[in-house]
C-alpha positions in Angstrom: 0.1 0.0 -0.3 1.4 3.4 -0.9 1.3 6.5 0.9 -1.4 7.9 -0.7 -3.7 4.8 -0.4 -2.4 4.7 3.5 -3.9 8.1 4.0 -6.9 7.6 2.5 -7.5 4.4 4.9 -6.3 6.9 7.7 -9.0 9.4 6.9 -11.7 6.7 6.4 -10.9 5.2 10.2 -11.0 8.8 11.4 -14.4 9.3 9.8 -15.5 6.2 11.5 -14.1 7.3 14.7 -16.2 10.8 14.6 -19.2 9.0 13.7 -19.1 7.0 16.8 -17.9 9.6 19.0 -19.9 12.7 17.9 -23.1 10.8 16.8 -23.8 7.0 17.5 -22.7 7.3 21.0 -24.6 10.4 22.1 -27.7 9.0 20.2 -27.8 5.6 22.4 -27.2 7.8 25.2 -30.6 9.7 24.8 -32.1 6.4 24.1 -30.8 5.3 27.6 -27.6 3.1 26.7 -24.5 3.9 28.6 -21.4 2.5 27.0 -19.4 2.1 30.4 -18.4 -1.4 31.3 -20.6 -3.0 28.4 -19.4 -5.5 25.7 -19.8 -4.3 22.3 -19.4 -6.6 19.4 -19.1 -4.6 16.0 -20.2 -6.9 12.9 -18.6 -5.8 9.9 -16.3 -3.3 11.7 -14.1 -2.5 8.9 -11.3 -0.2 10.3 -12.7 -0.3 14.0 -12.8 3.0 14.2 -16.3 3.3 15.7 -15.3 0.1 18.2 -12.5 2.7 19.2 -14.6 5.2 20.2 -16.8 2.8 22.3 -13.8 1.9 24.2 -13.1 5.7 25.0 -16.5 5.6 26.9 -15.7 2.7 28.9 -16.7 -0.5 26.7 -14.7 -3.8 25.8 -15.4 -4.4 22.2 -15.1 -7.2 19.7 -14.6 -6.4 15.9 -15.8 -9.2 13.6 -14.7 -8.4 9.8 -14.5 -10.8 6.7 -11.5 -8.6 5.3 -8.3 -9.6 6.9 -6.5 -6.7 5.4 -9.2 -4.1 7.0 -8.5 -5.5 10.5 -4.8 -5.0 10.1 -5.3 -1.6 9.5 -7.6 -1.5 12.4 -4.5 -2.9 14.5 -2.4 -0.2 12.9 -4.7 2.8 13.6 -5.6 1.9 17.1 -4.0 3.2 19.9 -2.3 1.0 22.5 -5.3 2.2 25.1 -7.8 1.0 22.5 -5.8 -2.3 21.8 -6.0 -3.2 25.5 -9.9 -3.7 25.2 -10.3 -4.6 21.7 -10.5 -8.1 20.1 -10.7 -8.7 16.4 -12.0 -11.6 14.5 -11.7 -12.2 10.7 -14.7 -14.1 9.6 -18.2 -13.9 7.8 -21.0 -12.5 9.8 -23.4 -15.6 8.8 -20.4 -17.8 10.6 -19.3 -15.9 13.7 -16.7 -18.0 15.4 -18.0 -16.9 19.1 -18.3 -19.8 21.6 -21.7 -20.3 22.9 -19.6 -19.9 26.5 -18.4 -16.4 25.4 -20.3 -13.5 27.4 -23.7 -12.2 25.7 -22.9 -8.9 24.2 -24.4 -5.8 25.7 -24.4 -4.1 22.1 -24.4 -5.6 18.7 -23.9 -3.0 16.2 -24.2 -3.4 12.4 -23.4 0.1 10.7 -24.5 0.1 7.4 -23.9 -3.5 7.0 -27.5 -5.2 7.1 -28.5 -3.7 3.5 -25.7 -5.9 2.1 -26.9 -9.4 3.7 -28.8 -11.7 1.4 -30.8 -13.4 3.7 -31.7 -11.0 6.6 -34.0 -13.4 8.5 -31.3 -15.8 8.9 -28.9 -13.2 9.8 -31.6 -11.8 12.6 -31.5 -15.2 14.0 -27.8 -15.4 14.7 -27.8 -12.1 16.1 -30.7 -13.2 18.6 -27.9 -15.8 19.7 -25.4 -13.2 20.5 -27.7 -11.2 22.6 -28.4 -11.5 26.3 -32.0 -10.7 27.5 -31.4 -7.1 27.9 -29.0 -6.5 25.4 -29.6 -4.0 22.5 -28.9 -4.2 18.7 -28.2 -1.3 16.6 -28.9 -1.3 13.2 -28.6 1.3 10.5 -28.9 1.7 7.0 -30.0 3.7 4.0 -33.0 2.6 2.6 -33.0 1.1 -1.0 -35.3 3.9 -2.6 -33.6 7.0 -1.1 -31.7 9.0 -3.4 -28.2 7.0 -3.1 -29.5 4.0 -1.5 -27.8 2.1 -4.2 -24.5 2.9 -2.7 -23.9 4.5 -6.0 -21.6 6.9 -4.8 -18.8 4.5 -4.5 -18.5 4.9 -8.2 -16.0 7.3 -10.0 -18.0 8.8 -12.5 -20.9 11.0 -13.1 -23.1 8.3 -11.9 -21.9 8.6 -8.6 -23.7 11.4 -8.4 -26.9 11.0 -9.8 -29.5 10.2 -7.2 -32.1 7.3 -7.7 -30.6 5.9 -11.0 -30.2 2.7 -8.9 -33.8 2.0 -9.1 -34.6 2.3 -12.7 -36.3 -0.8 -14.8 -34.1 -3.6 -15.8 -33.5 -2.7 -19.1 -32.2 0.7 -18.4 -29.9 -1.0 -15.5 -28.6 -3.2 -18.2 -27.4 0.1 -20.0 -26.2 1.6 -17.1 -24.2 -2.0 -15.9 -22.8 -1.7 -19.5 -21.3 1.6 -19.0 -20.0 1.2 -15.5 -17.8 -1.9 -16.7 -16.7 -0.1 -19.9 -16.1 3.3 -18.6 -16.3 4.0 -14.8 -12.7 4.2 -13.0 -14.4 1.8 -10.3 -15.9 -1.1 -12.0 -15.1 -3.5 -9.4 -17.8 -2.2 -6.8 -20.7 -3.3 -9.5 -21.4 -6.9 -7.9 -21.9 -5.4 -4.8 -24.3 -2.4 -6.3 -26.2 -5.4 -8.1 -26.5 -7.0 -4.6 -27.9 -4.1 -2.8 -30.3 -4.1 -5.8 -31.2 -7.4 -5.8 -31.8 -7.5 -1.9 -33.5 -4.2 -1.5 -33.6 -2.9 2.2 -36.8 -1.0 2.9 -38.2 0.7 6.3 -41.2 -1.3 5.9 -39.7 -4.5 5.2 -37.2 -4.0 8.1 -39.8 -3.4 10.7 -41.7 -6.6 9.3 -39.1 -8.8 9.5 -37.8 -7.8 12.8 -41.0 -8.5 14.2 -41.0 -11.9 12.8 -37.5 -12.7 14.2 -38.9 -11.8 17.8 -37.7 -8.5 18.1 -39.1 -5.3 18.9 -38.2 -1.5 18.2 -37.1 0.1 21.5 -36.1 3.3 19.7 -35.7 4.9 15.9 -34.1 7.6 14.5 -34.4 9.0 10.6 -32.4 11.5 8.6 -33.3 13.2 5.6 -29.5 14.0 5.4 -27.5 11.5 7.8 -24.4 12.0 10.0 -22.2 10.5 7.8 -23.1 13.0 5.1 -21.9 15.8 7.6 -18.5 14.1 8.3 -17.9 13.0 4.6 -19.4 15.9 2.4 -20.0 18.7 4.9 -23.7 18.4 4.6 -26.0 19.8 7.5 -27.7 16.9 9.6 -31.4 17.0 9.1 -33.3 14.8 11.1 -37.1 13.7 10.0 -38.5 11.4 12.7 -42.1 12.5 11.8 -41.3 11.4 8.3 -40.3 8.0 9.3 -44.0 7.5 10.3 -45.2 8.1 6.7 -45.4 4.9 4.7 -44.1 5.1 1.2 -43.0 8.5 1.3 -40.3 7.8 3.9 -38.6 5.3 1.5 -37.8 7.9 -1.4 -37.0 10.9 1.1 -35.1 9.3 4.3 -31.2 8.8 3.7 -30.7 7.1 7.1 -32.6 4.7 9.4 -31.4 4.0 13.0 -33.0 1.2 15.0 -32.3 0.3 18.6 -34.0 -3.5 18.8 -34.4 -5.6 21.8 -35.8 -9.1 22.2 -39.2 -9.3 22.4 -39.6 -11.4 25.6 
């Protein structure tokens, strides 16, 4: 990895850290969850910047990530005080190598991971096994029909700045697909864009399956302009919890949905 690539990775770690420190942890405190003396498991932790923020609040952390190279960077970017309270595991979310005798997570975190999972019902059943009776599960995701719900911002062409192009009919998508393969500077992201398009995650659909799998929604927050846009693009954070209660319309206007779940006992 050259210096430019390393600098970009470090910048992304700092973005993760700030997102946890400035938004996720304060939001959880508003919802009555304190990280002090808790175990936080971050599924799909990437470079683990968010976990480092939780460690500074007094938590112990386990980061599970399918990409071993990202965990190498996580150990590189974390400070000694973080590493004392962190444990990293290279694994797929669908096969978490966590012992049945291991302590249950006080908080299970999936930040912008859920929309990538093909079998969401099965995933929720796995998550239940990682939680104690009073544990919480925080899931955040961009609804599929949101302006950039297809993750097209990862492209390196004009399509990355084009809202809603990911929801076009199949015949138009084939044209875009051809163009991405031929002309975009990041065509390798196309399979993930197609995965998200195939397994469309909506607010209404999410609420339905979490109820089916024995969870209840303890708290929720919705954003027209989500916190990550503030940190990455300088856009203002615009909350819209009222909009989250309006079916159909919310799917097209909300850029970020945050749900705190607990077991429905």
